[in-house]
C-alpha positions in Angstrom: 1.2 -3.5 0.2 3.6 -6.4 -0.1 4.6 -6.1 3.6 3.3 -8.9 5.9 1.3 -11.0 3.0 2.5 -13.7 0.7 2.5 -13.4 -3.0 -0.6 -15.6 -3.2 -2.5 -13.4 -0.9 -1.6 -10.3 -3.2 -3.0 -12.2 -6.2 -6.1 -13.3 -4.4 -6.6 -9.6 -3.1 -5.9 -8.3 -6.7 -8.3 -10.8 -8.3 -11.1 -10.0 -5.7 -10.9 -6.3 -6.3 -10.8 -6.7 -10.0 -14.2 -9.0 -9.6 -15.5 -6.0 -7.7 -14.9 -3.7 -10.4 -11.7 -2.1 -9.0 -9.6 -0.5 -11.9 -7.0 1.7 -10.2 -4.5 0.0 -8.0 -1.7 1.4 -6.0 1.3 -0.6 -4.9 3.3 0.9 -2.1 5.6 -0.1 0.8 7.7 1.6 3.4 11.0 2.5 2.1 12.7 1.5 5.4 11.6 -2.1 4.5 14.7 -1.9 1.9 16.9 -1.7 5.0 17.0 -4.8 7.1 15.8 -4.1 10.6 14.2 -0.9 9.4 10.7 -2.4 9.8 9.2 -5.9 11.5 8.8 -7.1 8.1 12.3 -7.1 6.8 14.6 -8.1 9.8 17.4 -9.8 7.8 19.2 -9.9 4.6 17.3 -13.0 3.9 14.1 -11.2 4.5 14.9 -8.5 2.2 15.7 -10.9 -0.7 12.3 -12.5 -0.1 10.6 -9.0 0.0 12.2 -8.1 -3.3 11.2 -11.3 -4.9 7.6 -10.9 -3.8 7.4 -7.4 -5.3 9.2 -8.7 -8.5 6.8 -11.7 -8.7 3.8 -9.4 -8.2 4.9 -6.8 -10.7 5.4 -9.6 -13.3 2.0 -10.9 -12.5 0.3 -7.4 -12.7 1.9 -6.3 -16.0 2.1 -9.6 -17.4 -1.0 -11.9 -16.6 -3.3 -9.0 -16.1 -1.9 -6.4 -18.7 -1.9 -3.8 -15.9 -0.7 -0.3 -17.0 1.5 2.0 -15.1 0.1 5.7 -14.7 0.7 8.9 -12.7 -1.9 10.3 -10.7 -2.3 13.0 -13.3 -2.6 10.4 -16.1 -5.4 8.6 -14.0 -7.3 12.0 -13.5 -7.0 12.8 -17.1 -8.4 9.2 -18.1 -11.3 9.5 -15.7 -12.3 12.9 -16.7 -12.2 12.0 -20.5 -14.3 9.0 -20.0 
């Protein structure tokens, strides 16, 4: 998800999804993006630093400002079944 878009775009997308009632979010990326040159999104060490910063800023936003919670798929399933 953080590949190819800015932090501001990640925030806008999350906000729009929340306003539409979305309550389960998945944050994923290609593991090869952690190796400069592994994807077109991270081609240099500077790109990697920016990529990791974008992830950290989004995680801070999600868990801080939005009070998001981390859950495993099994925990999500159990919560949905109980409610």
